C-alpha atoms as a printed R data frame, in Angstrom:
   type eleno elety resid chain resno       x       y       z
1  ATOM     1    CA   MET     A     1 -18.712  96.534 109.098
2  ATOM     2    CA   SER     A     2 -20.042 100.009 108.370
3  ATOM     3    CA   ALA     A     3 -17.692 102.962 108.516
4  ATOM     4    CA   GLN     A     4 -17.884 105.167 111.583
5  ATOM     5    CA   THR     A     5 -18.785 108.828 111.286
6  ATOM     6    CA   ALA     A     6 -16.561 111.346 113.078
7  ATOM     7    CA   GLU     A     7 -19.171 111.631 115.848
8  ATOM     8    CA   GLU     A     8 -19.371 107.855 116.222
9  ATOM     9    CA   HIS     A     9 -15.586 107.587 116.422
10 ATOM    10    CA   GLU     A    10 -15.457 110.272 119.125
11 ATOM    11    CA   LEU     A    11 -18.150 108.430 121.098
12 ATOM    12    CA   ALA     A    12 -16.357 105.095 120.578
13 ATOM    13    CA   GLN     A    13 -13.205 106.620 122.070
14 ATOM    14    CA   LEU     A    14 -15.196 107.841 125.080
15 ATOM    15    CA   LEU     A    15 -16.747 104.392 125.446
16 ATOM    16    CA   VAL     A    16 -13.391 102.587 125.382
17 ATOM    17    CA   GLU     A    17 -11.721 105.083 127.748
18 ATOM    18    CA   SER     A    18 -14.560 105.420 130.269
19 ATOM    19    CA   LEU     A    19 -15.107 101.656 130.500
20 ATOM    20    CA   ASN     A    20 -11.400 100.752 130.394
21 ATOM    21    CA   LEU     A    21 -11.937  98.296 127.543
22 ATOM    22    CA   GLU     A    22  -8.417  96.978 127.160
23 ATOM    23    CA   GLY     A    23  -7.536  95.661 123.742
24 ATOM    24    CA   VAL     A    24 -10.522  97.334 122.057
25 ATOM    25    CA   ASP     A    25  -9.661  99.741 119.249
26 ATOM    26    CA   PRO     A    26 -12.356 102.454 119.073
27 ATOM    27    CA   GLY     A    27 -11.999 102.574 115.300
28 ATOM    28    CA   GLN     A    28 -12.783  98.863 115.029
29 ATOM    29    CA   ILE     A    29 -16.157  99.037 116.812
30 ATOM    30    CA   ASP     A    30 -18.862  98.292 114.267
31 ATOM    31    CA   PRO     A    31 -21.308 101.205 114.622
32 ATOM    32    CA   GLU     A    32 -24.254  98.911 113.900
33 ATOM    33    CA   ALA     A    33 -23.247  96.013 116.173
34 ATOM    34    CA   PRO     A    34 -25.026  95.589 119.515
35 ATOM    35    CA   LEU     A    35 -23.281  97.177 122.489
36 ATOM    36    CA   PHE     A    36 -24.667  94.605 124.928
37 ATOM    37    CA   ASN     A    37 -24.680  90.812 125.075
38 ATOM    38    CA   THR     A    38 -23.374  89.453 121.755
39 ATOM    39    CA   GLY     A    39 -21.777  92.724 120.636
40 ATOM    40    CA   LEU     A    40 -19.215  94.371 122.906
41 ATOM    41    CA   GLY     A    41 -20.617  92.408 125.837
42 ATOM    42    CA   LEU     A    42 -21.423  95.438 127.967
43 ATOM    43    CA   ASP     A    43 -23.664  95.068 131.017
44 ATOM    44    CA   SER     A    44 -25.953  97.327 133.064
45 ATOM    45    CA   ILE     A    45 -23.080  98.691 135.174
46 ATOM    46    CA   ASP     A    46 -21.257  99.621 131.956
47 ATOM    47    CA   ALA     A    47 -24.418 101.406 130.774
48 ATOM    48    CA   LEU     A    48 -24.483 103.491 133.963
49 ATOM    49    CA   GLU     A    49 -20.801 104.395 133.664
50 ATOM    50    CA   LEU     A    50 -21.212 105.249 129.990
51 ATOM    51    CA   ALA     A    51 -24.290 107.385 130.730
52 ATOM    52    CA   LEU     A    52 -22.274 109.353 133.325
53 ATOM    53    CA   ALA     A    53 -19.393 109.865 130.886
54 ATOM    54    CA   ILE     A    54 -21.788 111.027 128.168
55 ATOM    55    CA   GLY     A    55 -23.417 113.427 130.620
56 ATOM    56    CA   LYS     A    56 -20.063 114.936 131.578
57 ATOM    57    CA   THR     A    57 -18.738 115.122 128.030
58 ATOM    58    CA   TYR     A    58 -21.813 116.098 126.016
59 ATOM    59    CA   GLY     A    59 -24.267 117.480 128.586
60 ATOM    60    CA   VAL     A    60 -26.788 114.810 127.614
61 ATOM    61    CA   GLN     A    61 -28.612 113.169 130.502
62 ATOM    62    CA   LEU     A    62 -29.432 109.498 129.994
63 ATOM    63    CA   ARG     A    63 -31.810 108.316 132.702
64 ATOM    64    CA   SER     A    64 -32.112 104.716 133.810
65 ATOM    65    CA   ASP     A    65 -35.930 104.946 133.833
66 ATOM    66    CA   ASN     A    66 -36.185 106.049 130.186
67 ATOM    67    CA   ASP     A    67 -38.383 103.634 128.238
68 ATOM    68    CA   ASP     A    68 -36.300 104.277 125.109
69 ATOM    69    CA   ASN     A    69 -32.993 103.084 126.620
70 ATOM    70    CA   GLN     A    70 -33.068  99.765 124.791
71 ATOM    71    CA   ARG     A    71 -33.308 101.650 121.479
72 ATOM    72    CA   ILE     A    72 -30.814 104.364 122.522
73 ATOM    73    CA   PHE     A    73 -28.163 101.865 123.663
74 ATOM    74    CA   ALA     A    74 -28.817  99.367 120.847
75 ATOM    75    CA   SER     A    75 -25.602 100.225 118.981
76 ATOM    76    CA   LEU     A    76 -22.882 102.838 118.727
77 ATOM    77    CA   ARG     A    77 -24.781 104.402 115.803
78 ATOM    78    CA   ALA     A    78 -28.073 104.595 117.746
79 ATOM    79    CA   LEU     A    79 -26.317 106.056 120.787
80 ATOM    80    CA   SER     A    80 -24.424 108.591 118.695
81 ATOM    81    CA   THR     A    81 -27.608 109.654 116.889
82 ATOM    82    CA   HIS     A    82 -29.378 110.171 120.213
83 ATOM    83    CA   VAL     A    83 -26.453 112.084 121.739
84 ATOM    84    CA   GLN     A    84 -26.113 114.375 118.707
85 ATOM    85    CA   ALA     A    85 -29.859 115.108 118.691
86 ATOM    86    CA   ALA     A    86 -29.968 115.855 122.443
87 ATOM    87    CA   ARG     A    87 -26.591 117.559 122.763
88 ATOM    88    CA   THR     A    88 -26.378 120.969 124.380
89 ATOM    89    CA   PRO     A    89 -24.346 123.428 122.327
């Protein structure tokens, strides 16, 4: 498992809290592991809830019709990179 950056850890905490992932330690989420299917096992409803939480917390709008969503939501690291690049100060 790769080490999380501070930004990835903050996003992992938001992910665990907003999705009520009981028994998941944010610090133990592999930043390069898939978020969906074989990884954390998230589904499309989780993606919508996470997108809303990211919008509220970071001011970054993640739209369901974005062609890049598969890449953006591929892993905690990919999501964090996207959020940091699109974040409003």
